[in-house]
C-alpha positions as CSV (number, residue, x, y, z in Angstrom):
1,D,0.0,0.0,0.2
2,L,2.8,2.7,1.1
3,N,4.1,2.3,-2.7
4,T,0.9,2.1,-4.9
5,N,-1.5,4.5,-2.6
6,A,-0.4,7.7,-2.8
7,S,-2.4,9.0,0.2
8,E,-1.3,12.4,2.3
9,L,0.0,10.0,5.0
10,N,1.7,7.6,2.3
11,T,3.0,10.9,0.9
12,E,4.5,12.1,4.0
13,I,5.7,8.9,4.7
14,I,7.9,8.4,1.6
15,S,9.3,12.0,1.9
16,A,10.3,11.4,5.3
17,I,12.4,8.5,4.5
18,N,13.9,10.5,1.5
19,R,15.2,12.7,3.6
20,N,16.6,10.5,5.9
21,S,14.8,12.0,9.0
22,V,14.4,8.8,11.1
23,K,12.3,11.0,13.7
24,D,9.8,12.0,11.5
25,T,9.4,8.7,9.3
26,L,8.6,7.2,12.8
27,T,6.2,9.5,13.8
28,K,4.4,9.3,10.0
29,A,4.6,5.6,10.4
30,W,3.1,5.6,13.4
31,T,0.3,7.6,12.8
32,R,-0.7,5.4,9.9
33,F,-0.2,1.8,11.9
34,E,-2.6,3.5,14.4
35,A,-5.3,4.8,12.0
36,S,-4.9,1.6,10.0
37,S,-5.2,-0.3,13.4
38,K,-8.5,1.8,14.7
39,E,-10.2,0.6,11.2
40,L,-9.5,-2.7,11.9
41,W,-10.3,-2.5,15.2
42,A,-14.0,-1.1,14.6
43,R,-14.4,-3.5,12.0
44,D,-13.3,-6.9,13.8
45,L,-13.7,-6.3,17.8
46,E,-17.1,-5.8,19.8
47,E,-15.7,-3.2,21.8
48,P,-15.3,0.5,21.4
49,L,-11.6,2.0,21.5
50,P,-10.6,2.4,24.8
51,T,-9.9,5.8,25.4
52,N,-7.5,6.0,28.5
53,G,-3.6,6.5,28.5
54,Q,-2.9,3.1,27.3
55,V,-5.0,3.1,24.0
56,A,-1.2,2.9,22.1
57,V,-0.3,-0.3,24.3
58,R,-3.5,-1.8,24.0
59,M,-3.9,-1.4,20.4
60,V,-0.6,-3.0,19.4
61,D,-2.0,-6.2,21.7
62,E,-4.9,-6.7,19.8
63,M,-3.8,-6.5,16.4
64,A,-0.8,-8.7,17.4
65,K,-3.8,-11.1,18.4
66,L,-6.0,-10.2,15.1
67,V,-3.1,-9.9,12.9
68,K,-1.2,-12.7,14.6
69,F,1.9,-11.0,14.7
70,T,5.0,-13.0,15.8
71,P,6.0,-12.0,20.0
72,A,9.0,-10.6,18.2
73,M,7.0,-7.6,16.2
74,T,4.9,-7.2,19.0
75,K,7.9,-6.6,21.0
76,D,9.5,-4.0,18.6
77,L,6.5,-2.3,17.8
78,H,6.1,-1.6,21.3
79,L,9.3,0.0,21.7
80,A,8.7,1.6,18.3
81,R,5.5,3.4,20.1
82,Q,8.0,4.3,23.2
83,L,10.5,6.0,21.1
84,R,7.7,7.9,19.1
85,N,6.0,8.9,22.3
86,D,10.1,10.2,23.2
87,V,10.0,12.1,20.1
88,I,7.0,13.7,20.2
89,H,6.8,14.6,23.7
90,G,10.6,16.2,23.0
91,D,12.4,14.0,25.3
92,D,15.4,11.8,23.9
93,P,14.8,8.7,22.4
94,R,15.4,6.2,24.8
95,E,17.5,4.1,22.5
96,E,18.6,5.4,19.1
97,I,15.9,5.0,16.3
98,K,17.0,2.4,13.7
99,P,15.4,1.4,10.4
100,K,14.6,-1.8,12.0
101,H,11.8,-0.1,14.5
102,I,10.7,1.7,11.5
103,R,10.4,-1.5,9.1
104,R,8.3,-3.3,12.0
105,V,6.1,-0.4,11.9
106,L,5.5,-0.7,8.1
107,E,5.6,-4.5,7.8
108,A,2.6,-4.6,10.6
109,T,0.3,-1.8,9.0
110,E,0.9,-3.5,5.5
111,K,-0.6,-6.4,7.4
112,I,-3.2,-4.6,8.6
113,I,-3.9,-3.3,5.5
114,K,-4.2,-6.7,3.6
115,M,-6.9,-7.9,6.1
116,L,-8.8,-4.7,5.7
117,N,-8.7,-5.4,2.1
């Protein structure tokens, strides 16, 4: 979907990748993950999306169950979520943001999009 759908968000992610901005790429990729996850949640889960502060943690866990992410992917998604939170809150990331963190978010999102289609 990232390479074939010229949505605004996909275009922003590709632009961030081309600029070699890991922080921006991670943030945009995570936004895309959340949007796709919310759509799948609404379609496949009975309960409403939580509104408390743990929504992103719960979203990763529920998507892991629905899409059958490996434990390694789930762990990497939780770390990517934490790194993205560090970035958006102006904190130094707890560890260096690496391409694998972004790749995991993009891979997970593609799997969600495939389930939606």
